[in-house]
N, C-alpha and C positions, 0 to 999 in steps of 0.2 A: 749780339756782339758787334761792336762798331768796327769800322774799317782799320783804324789804328790798332786796335787789339789783335785783329786777325793778321795784320802785318808783323806785329811783334812775335806772334805765335809761329808764323812762317819762318821768321828770322831765326828762332830757336830749332826749328827743324833744319834749316839750311846750314846754320852754323855747326850744329852737332854732326851733321853729315860730314861736313868738311873736316871737323875735329877728329872723327874716327877714320875717315878715309886717309888722311895724312898720318895720324898717329898709329893706327893698326897697319898702315902701309909701311912705316918704318919698321915695325915688329916683323912683317912679312918679309921685308928685305934682308933683315938680319937672320931670321929663323929658317927660311925655306932654302931648300937645297937648289944649287945651281943659280941661285940670285947672285948678281955681281957684287952685292953688299954682304953676303953670307958670312957669318961669324964676326962682323965688325964691331960687336960688343955693346956694353951697357952705355958708353958715353954717346954713341950714335943714337941709341934708343931714347936717352934722356933729352939730347939736343932735338931730336926729331919730334918728340912730343911737345917740347917747348915751342918749336916753330909751328907745329900743327895748331896749337891753341892760339898763337899770335895771329896766324892767317885766318883761322876761323872768326876770331873777334873782329879782324879787319873786315872780312866779307859780310858779316851779319851785323856788325855793331851800328851801322848807320840806320838800320831798321828797328832796333830795340836794344835792350840792355845787355844782350850777349851773355846770358848766364851759361848756357850750354851744359848745364849740370843741375840735376834736381837738388843736390845738397845746397849749392849756391842759392838757387831760387828759394829754398825753405829758409836758409839763413837770412837772406835779404827780407823775406817776409817777417820773420821773427824780429829783426832789427827795426822794422818800420819803414824799410826803404822799397818795399814792393807790395802790391796789392794782393791780398790772399785770394781774391776771385780769380786771379790768373795763374795761381800756383799749379792746379791740376792740369789745365791745358797746356801750360808750359812743360810740364813733366811728360805728358804724353807726346808732345812734339819732339822733345829731346830724345825719348826712347825710339820713336819711329825714325827719326834721323839717324841715330846710331845704328839701327838695324840696317838702313839702306846703305850707310857708309861702309859697314862691314861687308855687305854683298858686293859693293863696288871694289873692295880690296880683293875679294875672291876672284872677281872677274879680271882685275889687273894682273893677278899672279896665276892666272888659269893653269898653265902648263906645269907650274911648280908644285902644285899639291900632290900629283901623281909621284913625284920625285922624291917627296919628303915622307919618311916612314916613322919618324919620331912623332908620337901622338902628342907629347908635351909641347913640342915645338909648334904644332899646328895649333893646338888650344891656346897657347901662350901668344899666337899671333892675334887672336881675337879677344881673349879675356885674361884677366890677371889670375895669379895663384901665388900661394905661400911658398917661400924658400924652405922654411920649416913649418909644417902644419901643426899649429897650436892655436886653436880658435880664439881663446882670450888674448893671447899676445898679438895675433893677427889683427883682432879688433881694435886693440889699443893703437897699433901702428897706423890703421886707417883713420882713427879718430884724431891722432896727433897731426897727420899730414893734412887732413881736411881742416882742421882747426887753424893750421897756419894759412892754408889757401883762403878760407872765407875771412879770417881777421885781416889778412893782407888786402883782400879786395875791398873790404869795408874801410880799412885805413887809407886806401887809395882814394876813396870818395871824399876824404877830408884834406886831399892834397891838390894843388894845381899843376897840371901838366901841359906842356906845349901841345897844341892841337896835333893829333895823330900819333902821339907817343904812349898813350895808355896801353894799347895792346902789346907794346914791346915790354912795358913794365910787368904786365900780366904773364907774358912768356918768360920773363926773368924769374918770376916767382915760382912758375911751374918747374923750371929748370932747377932751381935751388931745391925745391922739394923732391924732385926725382933723384938728384945726385945724393942728397943727404939722408932722405927718409924712404927712398924707393926700394932698397935692397930686400927688405923682409917680405914685402907682399906685392911688389910691382906697381905700387901706389895708384890704385884706382882712383881714389879721392873723388869719385863720380859715379853714382849708381847707374846712370844711363850709358856711360862709357863701358861699363862691364856687363850689365845685363843685356843690352841690345846686341852687342856682338856675340855674346854667349848664346843668346837665342838664334842667332844667324848660324853660328857653328853647329847648333843642334839640328837645324833644318836644311843646311846646304849639303849637297851630295859630293862630300869630299871623301876620297878613298883613305882608308886606314886613319880616319880622324879620332876614333876612339870616343871616350865619354866626355861630356861637357861640363862634368864635376859641378853638378848642381848642389852637391852637398856643402860646397864652400861659397856658392853665390850670394848667400845672405850676408856674409861679412862685408863685402864692397857695397852693400846697400845700407845695412844697419849702421855701420861704422862711420861713413861719411855724413849720415844724417845727424848722428849724435855729435860729431866733431863740429858740424856747422851750427848746430844749436848753442853749443858751449861758446863758440866764437862770437856768435851774435849777442849772447849774454855778457860776455866780457867787453864787447864794444859798447854796448848800452851803459855799462858802468863807467867806461872811460869817457864817453861823450855826454 
């Protein structure tokens, strides 16, 4: 594998690390006891995640395409905008970056875990979960959200942006999805963003953390991949 490909793979690791560090970081700020941002609500989380994506794309985007999301990587490959040979290395890098980002959130909020007894709040800091557990409905929500994400990213490739503005447009897209479609499932729309931190939750020595809810974990993996594939198909029909 040449140096250019290795740089791109590293950029996916670093970008996803930053994405999860700042995204799960805002969840920690809102969810954990005695945080100065405790109970500041969904709007803060939605804006925090939008800014997390924006900053992650800025930090990693000069080295590679800044997918930071296995569903995006797969969607781009289906649409012919990305080499299939790099799909698996990108996904591995994204998952590892997500795990490391989640561990850094744990370290940043280290004294607050012992103060937080709500197991749902602790898990919700790391991974997504349904407001109403209904697997078919939850799957549909993740499919729709990721469809909008990947179709939006593909459409952006057909537009001209002033240099440096693309990450802001991506952040606005994430904000729109979070505010409009995030309520039912917490809008994973990214298998690495959910699986990596969920694995970290399983492994980290957090008091009273409870179960990692692996029975739900397939939804934020399968749903986003299906949504990305549909978006890629629609895009190919459009162009």
